[in-house]
Phi, psi and omega in degrees: 000141179286148172288162180295326178296316182292334185278349179285129188256014177204168170238149183239126176259111184265120184247114178272117186264043179245032179080022179243165182291148176300145175287155178290159174298136180238145180263290183272018180056057174281174175301137177281141180303136181304332181294346180273349182261201179296171182303330181287345178077186175086016179292138177213157182245133171238141182191193183254128172257129184307124178286172171277116181270149177245341181212145175233144179219164185221137169257187179301320186217028178209154178242155182222141175227137175256124184267176185293346178262008178079025177252147181256135176242146182217157181203156180113215185288145185217031185293338177244015181082021185287353173277347172069029181244020176081008179233175172242027184261126176299158177218128176272359176239159175294135173237148183276132176294140185235157171273150178295321174221147179070209182235149175285152174287175174293126182259148187236347181207151178222154175206160183208150178226219182282095176068020183224138177240150177230151173214152172250141175266177187296343178260009180084012177283147183259131176237138182222156180199160178106218186289139188215025183301325183259013181079019185286353172281344173072015185259014178085005179235177172238029183260128176298158177217126176270002173242149174295138176242141176277127177265122186238338187247137171267175174305324177228106176086193181271160179278150173279180171284135181257154180240344181208150180221154175208155182230128172268203178300308181219028182227148180245151182220144176211150173250136176270176186292350176256010180082016179275147183261133177234140184221158177194163178106214184293147188208027185296333181249016183079021184288356171275348174070015186255021176066027173224174171240027183261128177292162179215131179268008177222148181293147171220155184277135174257122184242337188249136170266177177301324181241076175096198185280142178287132181286170174300140185247153183240343181204155178224155175210162184218131170265200182297306178226029181225135176254151180225147176217144176258126180273165183290350176264007179087007176269155180249136177244146182219155179202159181106214186291138183224022184298341180236024175079018185284356171282340175066023184247020175061032180245163178258007181294146181287328180201165175228126182272357173224155182300140172236150180277134180290151183258114190251359185200162170237095185079167180075192182262126179290152178292154172259118184271148180240347180204156178224159177206166181214136170264200183300303177229034184225139176252152181223145175222142176249125182265174186292348177264007177081019178260145179257136177242149181215154179204156180110218186290147185216029185296334179247013182083020185286355171281344175068026183250016178085004180231172170236027175302126197295335183207141168226139184260009181217138181301142173226157184285142169292134188246150176281159172295319175203160179069220181231153176275155175288174175281128182261152183239346180204154179221157171203178181207144167267197181301310186228026185219137176254152181222147176216140177259128181267174187289350176265357181092021175254153181250140176241146184219154179206155179111216184293146186214026184297335180249013181084019186286354172283341176069024182252013178086005180234177171240025180264132173298156175219128180271005171225159186295139171237154184273134175288136184212163173278158175295322177222140179081193183237145174289151172291175175295127182258148186238342179215156175220141178217155182212143175248218183304292178230024184231140179237154181224150175222145176255131179265173188295342180261007178088014176269152179249136176242148182218153177203159180108214185295144186212028184302324184252014181084021185286357171279342178067027182247017177084004183233176175231024175264139175299159177224126181267001170224158186298142173234150181281144169296138182238165177264171181229137167289130184250340183197143176231127180250135172250095190066239178260005183259128181276134177291160179231170178057049178286122183223157177212152171254013180109335179226336179242137181246146174224152180209147177266000000 
């Protein structure tokens, strides 16, 4: 584990403009020596030191981190309360999610979609916050919430303990401890998988596929209006919108209101999948041999097969520009970009790159994978990857978060609003400076230096 001093990703120079000497540069934001404050002494700094993160997640325009103590931090756009801190104020720095009253329980998982966040607590309880026009908070209302709410009721009866969560554009998905699928929210294309097109502001269990009973599931993912689930036998099921072939079942139907199994082969042995992911209108699967498969929309090359042919109705392998790709261990997707983590801890990306979300230092799309890299130096070993609209995030082996791509609302969490075409570290923010018992005012920063009156 990193020490708190090592985990600070910036230094802050606090300048008291009351006729006193500038404070020394501080790293881990320790107490400032009293000689740096007013004649009366007692100056001290309070702020946020980046915690050790265990999970990273991404919304369209906000980022989320779950720390080792089970607390959620968020940054970026907050127009619907998706930062979960009781405000509608954007933040270019990480802020800690708060309960409206009391304290939140220890949280163990996070997920995010279009202006909406989800978390699971240690007992499998579901918490939701943010945008709720379509009932995607699952609490029986259509009212937005800038505070996390505990979801306790299903359409019929109480909810079970959940083990996994996913968020689509305006729909929610969860798996229970028995591998059962639960859905709620928007449903115009059958993306709730319950054989209707009726929205629901409360979760209900999905048990039937188009052809018989749905098998036990181990993972879920969500695109814009399409849901995906991984079965315990390594097969992938999909339901919802299929206008661009994102069901992967070689059909021309516009949508499916119940899960269908994707069609992965013509003859031979089908791959056994171990992970799934979804972009806006594109599906992805990782097989047991470390190969990535993709299907659906391909306008920006997000299928990773060297073309921009707009649609394929059957999964195909992601291909290298030349040579061979490494063995991959995890996958994720943004709106129009795919990502894969290889067994050495490096990330590869392909597809849309208008905001630098490929992380290769350019803004050029790529229809085959390119390696994410720093502008100078080398990235640490990475262990997770997540992606939102046009922004990507990675978790390193020491619990630090890196981000790149779109940053209009501060979703890189680095104190700025400029896009970045190579990864930048998430940073902490000084939030308050006290001079004895007197609070400083006019706290400002340029990203590395802080000043206060």
